[in-house]
PDB file with SEQRES, HELIX, SHEET and CRYST1 records, atoms N, CA, C and O in Angstrom:
SEQRES   1 A   85  MET LYS THR ASN GLU PHE ILE ALA HIS GLY GLN ALA VAL          
SEQRES   2 A   85  ASP CYS LEU PHE GLU ARG LEU GLU ILE GLN ILE SER GLU          
SEQRES   3 A   85  THR GLY GLU ALA ALA ARG TRP ARG SER THR TYR CYS VAL          
SEQRES   4 A   85  PRO PRO PHE ASP GLU ARG THR THR THR GLY ASN TRP GLN          
SEQRES   5 A   85  GLU ILE LYS TYR ASN SER ASN ALA GLU PRO TYR ILE THR          
SEQRES   6 A   85  ARG ASN GLY ARG LYS LEU TYR LEU SER ARG PHE TYR ARG          
SEQRES   7 A   85  ILE ASN ASN ASN PRO ARG PRO                                  
HELIX    1 AA1 LEU A   73  ARG A   75  5                                   3    
SHEET    1 AA1 5 ASP A  43  THR A  48  0                                        
SHEET    2 AA1 5 ALA A  30  VAL A  39 -1                                        
SHEET    3 AA1 5 GLU A  18  ILE A  24 -1                                        
SHEET    4 AA1 5 GLY A  10  ALA A  12 -1                                        
SHEET    5 AA1 5 PHE A  76  ARG A  78 -1                                        
SHEET    1 AA2 3 LYS A  55  TYR A  56  0                                        
SHEET    2 AA2 3 PRO A  62  ARG A  66 -1                                        
SHEET    3 AA2 3 ARG A  69  TYR A  72 -1                                        
CRYST1    1.000    1.000    1.000  90.00  90.00  90.00 P 1           1          
ATOM      1  N   MET A   1      -9.341 -14.607  -0.051  1.00  0.00           N  
ATOM      2  CA  MET A   1      -9.350 -13.105  -0.302  1.00  0.00           C  
ATOM      3  C   MET A   1      -9.738 -13.096  -1.823  1.00  0.00           C  
ATOM      4  O   MET A   1      -9.223 -13.792  -2.698  1.00  0.00           O  
ATOM      5  N   LYS A   2     -10.732 -12.186  -1.968  1.00  0.00           N  
ATOM      6  CA  LYS A   2     -11.187 -11.846  -3.377  1.00  0.00           C  
ATOM      7  C   LYS A   2     -10.105 -10.892  -4.124  1.00  0.00           C  
ATOM      8  O   LYS A   2      -9.478 -10.029  -3.511  1.00  0.00           O  
ATOM      9  N   THR A   3      -9.978 -11.097  -5.279  1.00  0.00           N  
ATOM     10  CA  THR A   3      -8.871 -10.460  -6.006  1.00  0.00           C  
ATOM     11  C   THR A   3      -9.186  -8.906  -6.008  1.00  0.00           C  
ATOM     12  O   THR A   3      -8.298  -8.057  -5.928  1.00  0.00           O  
ATOM     13  N   ASN A   4     -10.433  -8.638  -6.099  1.00  0.00           N  
ATOM     14  CA  ASN A   4     -10.754  -7.198  -6.246  1.00  0.00           C  
ATOM     15  C   ASN A   4     -10.932  -6.394  -4.971  1.00  0.00           C  
ATOM     16  O   ASN A   4     -10.914  -5.164  -4.920  1.00  0.00           O  
ATOM     17  N   GLU A   5     -11.098  -7.183  -3.990  1.00  0.00           N  
ATOM     18  CA  GLU A   5     -11.189  -6.529  -2.598  1.00  0.00           C  
ATOM     19  C   GLU A   5      -9.842  -6.126  -2.066  1.00  0.00           C  
ATOM     20  O   GLU A   5      -8.893  -6.905  -1.978  1.00  0.00           O  
ATOM     21  N   PHE A   6      -9.817  -4.821  -1.706  1.00  0.00           N  
ATOM     22  CA  PHE A   6      -8.555  -4.224  -1.193  1.00  0.00           C  
ATOM     23  C   PHE A   6      -8.622  -4.426   0.364  1.00  0.00           C  
ATOM     24  O   PHE A   6      -9.565  -3.936   0.985  1.00  0.00           O  
ATOM     25  N   ILE A   7      -7.651  -5.131   0.998  1.00  0.00           N  
ATOM     26  CA  ILE A   7      -7.572  -5.301   2.467  1.00  0.00           C  
ATOM     27  C   ILE A   7      -6.130  -4.696   2.756  1.00  0.00           C  
ATOM     28  O   ILE A   7      -5.081  -5.242   2.414  1.00  0.00           O  
ATOM     29  N   ALA A   8      -6.226  -3.538   3.407  1.00  0.00           N  
ATOM     30  CA  ALA A   8      -5.071  -2.770   3.663  1.00  0.00           C  
ATOM     31  C   ALA A   8      -4.201  -3.523   4.833  1.00  0.00           C  
ATOM     32  O   ALA A   8      -4.779  -3.890   5.856  1.00  0.00           O  
ATOM     33  N   HIS A   9      -2.799  -3.743   4.656  1.00  0.00           N  
ATOM     34  CA  HIS A   9      -2.034  -4.357   5.494  1.00  0.00           C  
ATOM     35  C   HIS A   9      -1.130  -3.341   6.227  1.00  0.00           C  
ATOM     36  O   HIS A   9      -0.617  -3.568   7.323  1.00  0.00           O  
ATOM     37  N   GLY A  10      -0.980  -2.187   5.511  1.00  0.00           N  
ATOM     38  CA  GLY A  10      -0.004  -1.237   6.078  1.00  0.00           C  
ATOM     39  C   GLY A  10      -0.520   0.159   5.455  1.00  0.00           C  
ATOM     40  O   GLY A  10      -1.252   0.235   4.468  1.00  0.00           O  
ATOM     41  N   GLN A  11      -0.015   1.260   6.199  1.00  0.00           N  
ATOM     42  CA  GLN A  11      -0.435   2.539   5.830  1.00  0.00           C  
ATOM     43  C   GLN A  11       0.855   3.457   5.851  1.00  0.00           C  
ATOM     44  O   GLN A  11       1.688   3.327   6.748  1.00  0.00           O  
ATOM     45  N   ALA A  12       0.992   4.362   4.869  1.00  0.00           N  
ATOM     46  CA  ALA A  12       2.257   5.234   4.939  1.00  0.00           C  
ATOM     47  C   ALA A  12       2.028   6.302   6.141  1.00  0.00           C  
ATOM     48  O   ALA A  12       0.926   6.727   6.489  1.00  0.00           O  
ATOM     49  N   VAL A  13       3.285   6.655   6.708  1.00  0.00           N  
ATOM     50  CA  VAL A  13       3.177   7.422   7.889  1.00  0.00           C  
ATOM     51  C   VAL A  13       3.326   8.970   7.576  1.00  0.00           C  
ATOM     52  O   VAL A  13       3.087   9.789   8.463  1.00  0.00           O  
ATOM     53  N   ASP A  14       3.715   9.357   6.330  1.00  0.00           N  
ATOM     54  CA  ASP A  14       4.275  10.691   6.123  1.00  0.00           C  
ATOM     55  C   ASP A  14       3.253  11.466   5.114  1.00  0.00           C  
ATOM     56  O   ASP A  14       3.676  12.390   4.420  1.00  0.00           O  
ATOM     57  N   CYS A  15       2.081  11.110   5.070  1.00  0.00           N  
ATOM     58  CA  CYS A  15       1.039  11.782   4.212  1.00  0.00           C  
ATOM     59  C   CYS A  15       0.116  12.639   4.883  1.00  0.00           C  
ATOM     60  O   CYS A  15      -0.474  12.275   5.900  1.00  0.00           O  
ATOM     61  N   LEU A  16      -0.038  13.784   4.348  1.00  0.00           N  
ATOM     62  CA  LEU A  16      -1.067  14.756   4.912  1.00  0.00           C  
ATOM     63  C   LEU A  16      -2.372  14.754   4.412  1.00  0.00           C  
ATOM     64  O   LEU A  16      -3.316  14.599   5.186  1.00  0.00           O  
ATOM     65  N   PHE A  17      -2.573  14.936   2.977  1.00  0.00           N  
ATOM     66  CA  PHE A  17      -3.716  14.958   2.301  1.00  0.00           C  
ATOM     67  C   PHE A  17      -4.050  13.621   1.637  1.00  0.00           C  
ATOM     68  O   PHE A  17      -5.163  13.395   1.162  1.00  0.00           O  
ATOM     69  N   GLU A  18      -3.037  12.743   1.624  1.00  0.00           N  
ATOM     70  CA  GLU A  18      -3.219  11.522   0.938  1.00  0.00           C  
ATOM     71  C   GLU A  18      -3.046  10.368   1.947  1.00  0.00           C  
ATOM     72  O   GLU A  18      -2.082  10.352   2.714  1.00  0.00           O  
ATOM     73  N   ARG A  19      -3.976   9.413   1.941  1.00  0.00           N  
ATOM     74  CA  ARG A  19      -3.867   8.092   2.746  1.00  0.00           C  
ATOM     75  C   ARG A  19      -3.328   7.124   1.731  1.00  0.00           C  
ATOM     76  O   ARG A  19      -3.976   6.803   0.735  1.00  0.00           O  
ATOM     77  N   LEU A  20      -2.029   6.629   2.027  1.00  0.00           N  
ATOM     78  CA  LEU A  20      -1.464   5.632   1.126  1.00  0.00           C  
ATOM     79  C   LEU A  20      -1.348   4.243   1.863  1.00  0.00           C  
ATOM     80  O   LEU A  20      -0.716   4.060   2.903  1.00  0.00           O  
ATOM     81  N   GLU A  21      -2.084   3.257   1.133  1.00  0.00           N  
ATOM     82  CA  GLU A  21      -2.014   2.030   1.873  1.00  0.00           C  
ATOM     83  C   GLU A  21      -1.410   0.880   0.948  1.00  0.00           C  
ATOM     84  O   GLU A  21      -1.280   1.005  -0.270  1.00  0.00           O  
ATOM     85  N   ILE A  22      -1.086  -0.162   1.613  1.00  0.00           N  
ATOM     86  CA  ILE A  22      -0.407  -1.199   0.885  1.00  0.00           C  
ATOM     87  C   ILE A  22      -1.075  -2.553   1.244  1.00  0.00           C  
ATOM     88  O   ILE A  22      -1.424  -2.807   2.397  1.00  0.00           O  
ATOM     89  N   GLN A  23      -1.237  -3.405   0.211  1.00  0.00           N  
ATOM     90  CA  GLN A  23      -1.812  -4.808   0.469  1.00  0.00           C  
ATOM     91  C   GLN A  23      -0.736  -5.854   0.018  1.00  0.00           C  
ATOM     92  O   GLN A  23      -0.202  -5.783  -1.089  1.00  0.00           O  
ATOM     93  N   ILE A  24      -0.471  -6.747   0.857  1.00  0.00           N  
ATOM     94  CA  ILE A  24       0.490  -7.718   0.512  1.00  0.00           C  
ATOM     95  C   ILE A  24      -0.255  -9.091   0.100  1.00  0.00           C  
ATOM     96  O   ILE A  24      -1.218  -9.453   0.776  1.00  0.00           O  
ATOM     97  N   SER A  25       0.147  -9.796  -0.912  1.00  0.00           N  
ATOM     98  CA  SER A  25      -0.532 -10.990  -1.336  1.00  0.00           C  
ATOM     99  C   SER A  25      -0.304 -12.018  -0.240  1.00  0.00           C  
ATOM    100  O   SER A  25       0.560 -11.855   0.621  1.00  0.00           O  
ATOM    101  N   GLU A  26      -1.143 -13.139  -0.295  1.00  0.00           N  
ATOM    102  CA  GLU A  26      -1.077 -14.162   0.657  1.00  0.00           C  
ATOM    103  C   GLU A  26       0.243 -14.795   0.646  1.00  0.00           C  
ATOM    104  O   GLU A  26       0.750 -15.215   1.687  1.00  0.00           O  
ATOM    105  N   THR A  27       0.838 -14.881  -0.537  1.00  0.00           N  
ATOM    106  CA  THR A  27       2.204 -15.577  -0.606  1.00  0.00           C  
ATOM    107  C   THR A  27       3.392 -14.761  -0.294  1.00  0.00           C  
ATOM    108  O   THR A  27       4.531 -15.223  -0.224  1.00  0.00           O  
ATOM    109  N   GLY A  28       3.028 -13.352  -0.084  1.00  0.00           N  
ATOM    110  CA  GLY A  28       4.133 -12.409   0.348  1.00  0.00           C  
ATOM    111  C   GLY A  28       5.068 -12.061  -0.867  1.00  0.00           C  
ATOM    112  O   GLY A  28       6.083 -11.398  -0.652  1.00  0.00           O  
ATOM    113  N   GLU A  29       4.773 -12.465  -2.075  1.00  0.00           N  
ATOM    114  CA  GLU A  29       5.572 -12.229  -3.182  1.00  0.00           C  
ATOM    115  C   GLU A  29       5.177 -11.033  -3.969  1.00  0.00           C  
ATOM    116  O   GLU A  29       5.965 -10.515  -4.759  1.00  0.00           O  
ATOM    117  N   ALA A  30       3.921 -10.561  -3.764  1.00  0.00           N  
ATOM    118  CA  ALA A  30       3.383  -9.438  -4.581  1.00  0.00           C  
ATOM    119  C   ALA A  30       2.646  -8.407  -3.581  1.00  0.00           C  
ATOM    120  O   ALA A  30       2.266  -8.703  -2.448  1.00  0.00           O  
ATOM    121  N   ALA A  31       2.517  -7.207  -4.167  1.00  0.00           N  
ATOM    122  CA  ALA A  31       1.760  -6.266  -3.405  1.00  0.00           C  
ATOM    123  C   ALA A  31       1.091  -5.206  -4.324  1.00  0.00           C  
ATOM    124  O   ALA A  31       1.411  -5.169  -5.512  1.00  0.00           O  
ATOM    125  N   ARG A  32       0.237  -4.403  -3.853  1.00  0.00           N  
ATOM    126  CA  ARG A  32      -0.408  -3.400  -4.606  1.00  0.00           C  
ATOM    127  C   ARG A  32      -0.732  -2.198  -3.582  1.00  0.00           C  
ATOM    128  O   ARG A  32      -0.846  -2.396  -2.373  1.00  0.00           O  
ATOM    129  N   TRP A  33      -0.854  -1.066  -4.120  1.00  0.00           N  
ATOM    130  CA  TRP A  33      -1.075   0.127  -3.345  1.00  0.00           C  
ATOM    131  C   TRP A  33      -2.472   0.702  -3.653  1.00  0.00           C  
ATOM    132  O   TRP A  33      -3.135   0.377  -4.639  1.00  0.00           O  
ATOM    133  N   ARG A  34      -2.877   1.642  -2.658  1.00  0.00           N  
ATOM    134  CA  ARG A  34      -4.150   2.292  -2.838  1.00  0.00           C  
ATOM    135  C   ARG A  34      -3.985   3.701  -2.291  1.00  0.00           C  
ATOM    136  O   ARG A  34      -3.609   3.850  -1.128  1.00  0.00           O  
ATOM    137  N   SER A  35      -4.220   4.627  -2.986  1.00  0.00           N  
ATOM    138  CA  SER A  35      -4.171   5.966  -2.656  1.00  0.00           C  
ATOM    139  C   SER A  35      -5.508   6.765  -2.552  1.00  0.00           C  
ATOM    140  O   SER A  35      -6.275   6.836  -3.513  1.00  0.00           O  
ATOM    141  N   THR A  36      -5.753   7.348  -1.384  1.00  0.00           N  
ATOM    142  CA  THR A  36      -6.940   8.153  -1.219  1.00  0.00           C  
ATOM    143  C   THR A  36      -6.534   9.545  -0.924  1.00  0.00           C  
ATOM    144  O   THR A  36      -5.932   9.822   0.114  1.00  0.00           O  
ATOM    145  N   TYR A  37      -6.878  10.500  -1.894  1.00  0.00           N  
ATOM    146  CA  TYR A  37      -6.698  11.899  -1.609  1.00  0.00           C  
ATOM    147  C   TYR A  37      -7.968  12.470  -0.842  1.00  0.00           C  
ATOM    148  O   TYR A  37      -9.098  12.302  -1.301  1.00  0.00           O  
ATOM    149  N   CYS A  38      -7.743  13.129   0.305  1.00  0.00           N  
ATOM    150  CA  CYS A  38      -8.766  13.742   0.968  1.00  0.00           C  
ATOM    151  C   CYS A  38      -8.630  15.278   0.835  1.00  0.00           C  
ATOM    152  O   CYS A  38      -7.897  15.875   1.624  1.00  0.00           O  
ATOM    153  N   VAL A  39      -9.293  15.928  -0.111  1.00  0.00           N  
ATOM    154  CA  VAL A  39      -9.297  17.241  -0.501  1.00  0.00           C  
ATOM    155  C   VAL A  39     -10.346  18.004   0.101  1.00  0.00           C  
ATOM    156  O   VAL A  39     -11.496  17.684  -0.201  1.00  0.00           O  
ATOM    157  N   PRO A  40     -10.153  19.033   0.962  1.00  0.00           N  
ATOM    158  CA  PRO A  40     -11.170  19.618   1.657  1.00  0.00           C  
ATOM    159  C   PRO A  40     -12.077  20.332   0.631  1.00  0.00           C  
ATOM    160  O   PRO A  40     -11.538  20.711  -0.409  1.00  0.00           O  
ATOM    161  N   PRO A  41     -13.329  20.544   0.800  1.00  0.00           N  
ATOM    162  CA  PRO A  41     -13.930  20.342   2.022  1.00  0.00           C  
ATOM    163  C   PRO A  41     -14.374  18.746   2.223  1.00  0.00           C  
ATOM    164  O   PRO A  41     -14.184  18.259   3.338  1.00  0.00           O  
ATOM    165  N   PHE A  42     -14.864  18.053   1.344  1.00  0.00           N  
ATOM    166  CA  PHE A  42     -15.195  16.672   1.453  1.00  0.00           C  
ATOM    167  C   PHE A  42     -14.981  15.671   0.368  1.00  0.00           C  
ATOM    168  O   PHE A  42     -15.540  14.575   0.353  1.00  0.00           O  
ATOM    169  N   ASP A  43     -14.122  16.109  -0.566  1.00  0.00           N  
ATOM    170  CA  ASP A  43     -13.896  15.411  -1.797  1.00  0.00           C  
ATOM    171  C   ASP A  43     -12.783  14.346  -1.633  1.00  0.00           C  
ATOM    172  O   ASP A  43     -11.646  14.642  -1.268  1.00  0.00           O  
ATOM    173  N   GLU A  44     -13.162  13.158  -1.910  1.00  0.00           N  
ATOM    174  CA  GLU A  44     -12.197  11.960  -1.823  1.00  0.00           C  
ATOM    175  C   GLU A  44     -12.016  11.345  -3.186  1.00  0.00           C  
ATOM    176  O   GLU A  44     -12.968  11.062  -3.913  1.00  0.00           O  
ATOM    177  N   ARG A  45     -10.775  11.154  -3.493  1.00  0.00           N  
ATOM    178  CA  ARG A  45     -10.496  10.363  -4.790  1.00  0.00           C  
ATOM    179  C   ARG A  45      -9.649   9.114  -4.490  1.00  0.00           C  
ATOM    180  O   ARG A  45      -8.616   9.251  -3.834  1.00  0.00           O  
ATOM    181  N   THR A  46     -10.001   7.993  -4.902  1.00  0.00           N  
ATOM    182  CA  THR A  46      -9.298   6.756  -4.587  1.00  0.00           C  
ATOM    183  C   THR A  46      -8.741   6.125  -5.873  1.00  0.00           C  
ATOM    184  O   THR A  46      -9.459   6.023  -6.868  1.00  0.00           O  
ATOM    185  N   THR A  47      -7.531   5.723  -5.861  1.00  0.00           N  
ATOM    186  CA  THR A  47      -6.969   4.974  -6.889  1.00  0.00           C  
ATOM    187  C   THR A  47      -6.223   3.779  -6.434  1.00  0.00           C  
ATOM    188  O   THR A  47      -5.450   3.872  -5.480  1.00  0.00           O  
ATOM    189  N   THR A  48      -6.431   2.533  -7.132  1.00  0.00           N  
ATOM    190  CA  THR A  48      -5.740   1.381  -6.630  1.00  0.00           C  
ATOM    191  C   THR A  48      -4.736   0.969  -7.709  1.00  0.00           C  
ATOM    192  O   THR A  48      -5.063   1.009  -8.895  1.00  0.00           O  
ATOM    193  N   GLY A  49      -3.589   0.596  -7.341  1.00  0.00           N  
ATOM    194  CA  GLY A  49      -2.588   0.067  -8.295  1.00  0.00           C  
ATOM    195  C   GLY A  49      -2.891  -1.375  -8.601  1.00  0.00           C  
ATOM    196  O   GLY A  49      -3.717  -1.994  -7.929  1.00  0.00           O  
ATOM    197  N   ASN A  50      -2.234  -1.924  -9.609  1.00  0.00           N  
ATOM    198  CA  ASN A  50      -2.379  -3.273  -9.990  1.00  0.00           C  
ATOM    199  C   ASN A  50      -1.318  -4.146  -9.139  1.00  0.00           C  
ATOM    200  O   ASN A  50      -0.311  -3.627  -8.658  1.00  0.00           O  
ATOM    201  N   TRP A  51      -1.615  -5.451  -9.002  1.00  0.00           N  
ATOM    202  CA  TRP A  51      -0.677  -6.356  -8.398  1.00  0.00           C  
ATOM    203  C   TRP A  51       0.615  -6.344  -9.105  1.00  0.00           C  
ATOM    204  O   TRP A  51       0.679  -6.462 -10.328  1.00  0.00           O  
ATOM    205  N   GLN A  52       1.726  -6.191  -8.285  1.00  0.00           N  
ATOM    206  CA  GLN A  52       3.102  -6.384  -8.996  1.00  0.00           C  
ATOM    207  C   GLN A  52       4.083  -7.087  -8.007  1.00  0.00           C  
ATOM    208  O   GLN A  52       3.942  -7.022  -6.786  1.00  0.00           O  
ATOM    209  N   GLU A  53       5.001  -7.707  -8.577  1.00  0.00           N  
ATOM    210  CA  GLU A  53       5.964  -8.443  -7.699  1.00  0.00           C  
ATOM    211  C   GLU A  53       6.771  -7.522  -6.928  1.00  0.00           C  
ATOM    212  O   GLU A  53       7.124  -6.436  -7.388  1.00  0.00           O  
ATOM    213  N   ILE A  54       7.089  -7.945  -5.710  1.00  0.00           N  
ATOM    214  CA  ILE A  54       7.864  -7.280  -4.836  1.00  0.00           C  
ATOM    215  C   ILE A  54       9.291  -7.309  -5.265  1.00  0.00           C  
ATOM    216  O   ILE A  54       9.811  -8.417  -5.397  1.00  0.00           O  
ATOM    217  N   LYS A  55       9.981  -6.252  -5.495  1.00  0.00           N  
ATOM    218  CA  LYS A  55      11.443  -6.253  -5.973  1.00  0.00           C  
ATOM    219  C   LYS A  55      12.202  -5.680  -4.750  1.00  0.00           C  
ATOM    220  O   LYS A  55      11.694  -5.138  -3.768  1.00  0.00           O  
ATOM    221  N   TYR A  56      13.523  -5.904  -4.997  1.00  0.00           N  
ATOM    222  CA  TYR A  56      14.529  -5.583  -3.982  1.00  0.00           C  
ATOM    223  C   TYR A  56      15.634  -4.736  -4.548  1.00  0.00           C  
ATOM    224  O   TYR A  56      16.044  -5.024  -5.672  1.00  0.00           O  
ATOM    225  N   ASN A  57      16.186  -3.681  -3.870  1.00  0.00           N  
ATOM    226  CA  ASN A  57      17.287  -2.968  -4.306  1.00  0.00           C  
ATOM    227  C   ASN A  57      18.582  -3.654  -3.935  1.00  0.00           C  
ATOM    228  O   ASN A  57      18.561  -4.779  -3.436  1.00  0.00           O  
ATOM    229  N   SER A  58      19.694  -3.013  -4.163  1.00  0.00           N  
ATOM    230  CA  SER A  58      21.046  -3.631  -3.980  1.00  0.00           C  
ATOM    231  C   SER A  58      21.317  -3.816  -2.352  1.00  0.00           C  
ATOM    232  O   SER A  58      22.235  -4.519  -1.930  1.00  0.00           O  
ATOM    233  N   ASN A  59      20.479  -3.155  -1.572  1.00  0.00           N  
ATOM    234  CA  ASN A  59      20.659  -3.265  -0.118  1.00  0.00           C  
ATOM    235  C   ASN A  59      19.551  -4.254   0.452  1.00  0.00           C  
ATOM    236  O   ASN A  59      19.409  -4.347   1.672  1.00  0.00           O  
ATOM    237  N   ALA A  60      18.842  -4.921  -0.339  1.00  0.00           N  
ATOM    238  CA  ALA A  60      17.925  -6.067  -0.049  1.00  0.00           C  
ATOM    239  C   ALA A  60      16.760  -5.364   0.569  1.00  0.00           C  
ATOM    240  O   ALA A  60      16.173  -5.970   1.465  1.00  0.00           O  
ATOM    241  N   GLU A  61      16.338  -4.184   0.229  1.00  0.00           N  
ATOM    242  CA  GLU A  61      15.220  -3.424   0.803  1.00  0.00           C  
ATOM    243  C   GLU A  61      14.031  -3.702  -0.182  1.00  0.00           C  
ATOM    244  O   GLU A  61      14.147  -3.391  -1.367  1.00  0.00           O  
ATOM    245  N   PRO A  62      12.938  -4.262   0.279  1.00  0.00           N  
ATOM    246  CA  PRO A  62      11.702  -4.522  -0.722  1.00  0.00           C  
ATOM    247  C   PRO A  62      10.975  -3.202  -1.092  1.00  0.00           C  
ATOM    248  O   PRO A  62      10.879  -2.247  -0.321  1.00  0.00           O  
ATOM    249  N   TYR A  63      10.510  -3.242  -2.256  1.00  0.00           N  
ATOM    250  CA  TYR A  63       9.849  -2.143  -2.843  1.00  0.00           C  
ATOM    251  C   TYR A  63       8.843  -2.547  -3.913  1.00  0.00           C  
ATOM    252  O   TYR A  63       8.962  -3.645  -4.457  1.00  0.00           O  
ATOM    253  N   ILE A  64       7.907  -1.757  -4.225  1.00  0.00           N  
ATOM    254  CA  ILE A  64       7.076  -1.752  -5.386  1.00  0.00           C  
ATOM    255  C   ILE A  64       6.986  -0.428  -6.125  1.00  0.00           C  
ATOM    256  O   ILE A  64       7.509   0.516  -5.533  1.00  0.00           O  
ATOM    257  N   THR A  65       6.431  -0.174  -7.290  1.00  0.00           N  
ATOM    258  CA  THR A  65       6.573   1.043  -7.924  1.00  0.00           C  
ATOM    259  C   THR A  65       5.129   1.615  -8.013  1.00  0.00           C  
ATOM    260  O   THR A  65       4.130   0.896  -8.046  1.00  0.00           O  
ATOM    261  N   ARG A  66       5.109   2.944  -8.048  1.00  0.00           N  
ATOM    262  CA  ARG A  66       3.842   3.791  -8.277  1.00  0.00           C  
ATOM    263  C   ARG A  66       4.231   4.824  -9.164  1.00  0.00           C  
ATOM    264  O   ARG A  66       5.068   5.659  -8.821  1.00  0.00           O  
ATOM    265  N   ASN A  67       3.644   4.834 -10.373  1.00  0.00           N  
ATOM    266  CA  ASN A  67       4.099   5.865 -11.461  1.00  0.00           C  
ATOM    267  C   ASN A  67       5.543   5.966 -11.602  1.00  0.00           C  
ATOM    268  O   ASN A  67       6.102   7.063 -11.588  1.00  0.00           O  
ATOM    269  N   GLY A  68       6.189   4.837 -11.741  1.00  0.00           N  
ATOM    270  CA  GLY A  68       7.592   4.837 -11.908  1.00  0.00           C  
ATOM    271  C   GLY A  68       8.484   5.191 -10.770  1.00  0.00           C  
ATOM    272  O   GLY A  68       9.696   5.216 -10.985  1.00  0.00           O  
ATOM    273  N   ARG A  69       7.997   5.485  -9.508  1.00  0.00           N  
ATOM    274  CA  ARG A  69       8.686   5.713  -8.391  1.00  0.00           C  
ATOM    275  C   ARG A  69       8.721   4.540  -7.440  1.00  0.00           C  
ATOM    276  O   ARG A  69       7.714   3.835  -7.373  1.00  0.00           O  
ATOM    277  N   LYS A  70       9.733   4.270  -6.729  1.00  0.00           N  
ATOM    278  CA  LYS A  70       9.778   3.263  -5.841  1.00  0.00           C  
ATOM    279  C   LYS A  70       9.004   3.624  -4.502  1.00  0.00           C  
ATOM    280  O   LYS A  70       9.078   4.719  -3.945  1.00  0.00           O  
ATOM    281  N   LEU A  71       8.265   2.560  -4.076  1.00  0.00           N  
ATOM    282  CA  LEU A  71       7.614   2.778  -2.729  1.00  0.00           C  
ATOM    283  C   LEU A  71       8.118   1.691  -1.873  1.00  0.00           C  
ATOM    284  O   LEU A  71       7.717   0.537  -2.025  1.00  0.00           O  
ATOM    285  N   TYR A  72       9.056   2.045  -0.903  1.00  0.00           N  
ATOM    286  CA  TYR A  72       9.626   1.091  -0.067  1.00  0.00           C  
ATOM    287  C   TYR A  72       8.763   0.569   0.968  1.00  0.00           C  
ATOM    288  O   TYR A  72       8.171   1.387   1.673  1.00  0.00           O  
ATOM    289  N   LEU A  73       8.596  -0.706   1.174  1.00  0.00           N  
ATOM    290  CA  LEU A  73       7.803  -1.349   2.113  1.00  0.00           C  
ATOM    291  C   LEU A  73       7.993  -0.777   3.546  1.00  0.00           C  
ATOM    292  O   LEU A  73       7.055  -0.633   4.330  1.00  0.00           O  
ATOM    293  N   SER A  74       9.337  -0.451   3.835  1.00  0.00           N  
ATOM    294  CA  SER A  74       9.555   0.218   5.159  1.00  0.00           C  
ATOM    295  C   SER A  74       8.931   1.511   5.417  1.00  0.00           C  
ATOM    296  O   SER A  74       8.920   1.991   6.551  1.00  0.00           O  
ATOM    297  N   ARG A  75       8.404   2.102   4.398  1.00  0.00           N  
ATOM    298  CA  ARG A  75       7.695   3.344   4.521  1.00  0.00           C  
ATOM    299  C   ARG A  75       6.292   3.148   5.141  1.00  0.00           C  
ATOM    300  O   ARG A  75       5.639   4.110   5.545  1.00  0.00           O  
ATOM    301  N   PHE A  76       5.854   1.886   5.204  1.00  0.00           N  
ATOM    302  CA  PHE A  76       4.428   1.674   5.755  1.00  0.00           C  
ATOM    303  C   PHE A  76       4.565   0.986   7.091  1.00  0.00           C  
ATOM    304  O   PHE A  76       5.486   0.222   7.381  1.00  0.00           O  
ATOM    305  N   TYR A  77       3.555   1.331   7.882  1.00  0.00           N  
ATOM    306  CA  TYR A  77       3.454   0.656   9.168  1.00  0.00           C  
ATOM    307  C   TYR A  77       2.389  -0.324   9.157  1.00  0.00           C  
ATOM    308  O   TYR A  77       1.348  -0.023   8.573  1.00  0.00           O  
ATOM    309  N   ARG A  78       2.497  -1.457   9.720  1.00  0.00           N  
ATOM    310  CA  ARG A  78       1.462  -2.503   9.697  1.00  0.00           C  
ATOM    311  C   ARG A  78       0.176  -2.177  10.368  1.00  0.00           C  
ATOM    312  O   ARG A  78       0.144  -1.616  11.463  1.00  0.00           O  
ATOM    313  N   ILE A  79      -0.952  -2.554   9.664  1.00  0.00           N  
ATOM    314  CA  ILE A  79      -2.288  -2.464  10.188  1.00  0.00           C  
ATOM    315  C   ILE A  79      -2.705  -3.836  10.623  1.00  0.00           C  
ATOM    316  O   ILE A  79      -2.652  -4.798   9.857  1.00  0.00           O  
ATOM    317  N   ASN A  80      -3.158  -3.921  11.970  1.00  0.00           N  
ATOM    318  CA  ASN A  80      -3.618  -5.237  12.387  1.00  0.00           C  
ATOM    319  C   ASN A  80      -5.043  -5.453  11.957  1.00  0.00           C  
ATOM    320  O   ASN A  80      -5.957  -4.903  12.569  1.00  0.00           O  
ATOM    321  N   ASN A  81      -5.267  -6.250  10.906  1.00  0.00           N  
ATOM    322  CA  ASN A  81      -6.618  -6.552  10.432  1.00  0.00           C  
ATOM    323  C   ASN A  81      -7.154  -7.836  11.139  1.00  0.00           C  
ATOM    324  O   ASN A  81      -8.301  -8.199  10.878  1.00  0.00           O  
ATOM    325  N   ASN A  82      -6.450  -8.487  11.951  1.00  0.00           N  
ATOM    326  CA  ASN A  82      -6.884  -9.562  12.620  1.00  0.00           C  
ATOM    327  C   ASN A  82      -6.719  -9.642  14.161  1.00  0.00           C  
ATOM    328  O   ASN A  82      -6.097 -10.533  14.739  1.00  0.00           O  
ATOM    329  N   PRO A  83      -7.334  -8.632  14.738  1.00  0.00           N  
ATOM    330  CA  PRO A  83      -7.145  -8.521  16.152  1.00  0.00           C  
ATOM    331  C   PRO A  83      -7.482  -9.776  17.049  1.00  0.00           C  
ATOM    332  O   PRO A  83      -8.477 -10.448  16.774  1.00  0.00           O  
ATOM    333  N   ARG A  84      -6.777 -10.062  17.980  1.00  0.00           N  
ATOM    334  CA  ARG A  84      -7.067 -11.285  18.864  1.00  0.00           C  
ATOM    335  C   ARG A  84      -8.226 -10.962  19.758  1.00  0.00           C  
ATOM    336  O   ARG A  84      -8.424  -9.837  20.218  1.00  0.00           O  
ATOM    337  N   PRO A  85      -9.065 -12.130  20.004  1.00  0.00           N  
ATOM    338  CA  PRO A  85     -10.299 -11.856  20.870  1.00  0.00           C  
ATOM    339  C   PRO A  85      -9.917 -11.615  22.213  1.00  0.00           C  
ATOM    340  O   PRO A  85     -10.772 -11.375  23.065  1.00  0.00           O  
TER     341      PRO A  85                                                      
END                                                                             
């Protein structure tokens, strides 16, 4: 996997005008997010976060941060990028 190439492994389920995706590293120890705002009529703005270590809260729930706020991995549903033949 190229370090600059973003391959979405999950997408948030509660976004209306924003598509929020997550990419997990091959080791499973780090992640980064990508946000795409779809503002009518056809304007899209995409921002990609830096790789960061996955952290855990006191209940052992994994998360990364975005602008100082926690993004829990449970907020994302898995995208199957490797469909079976």
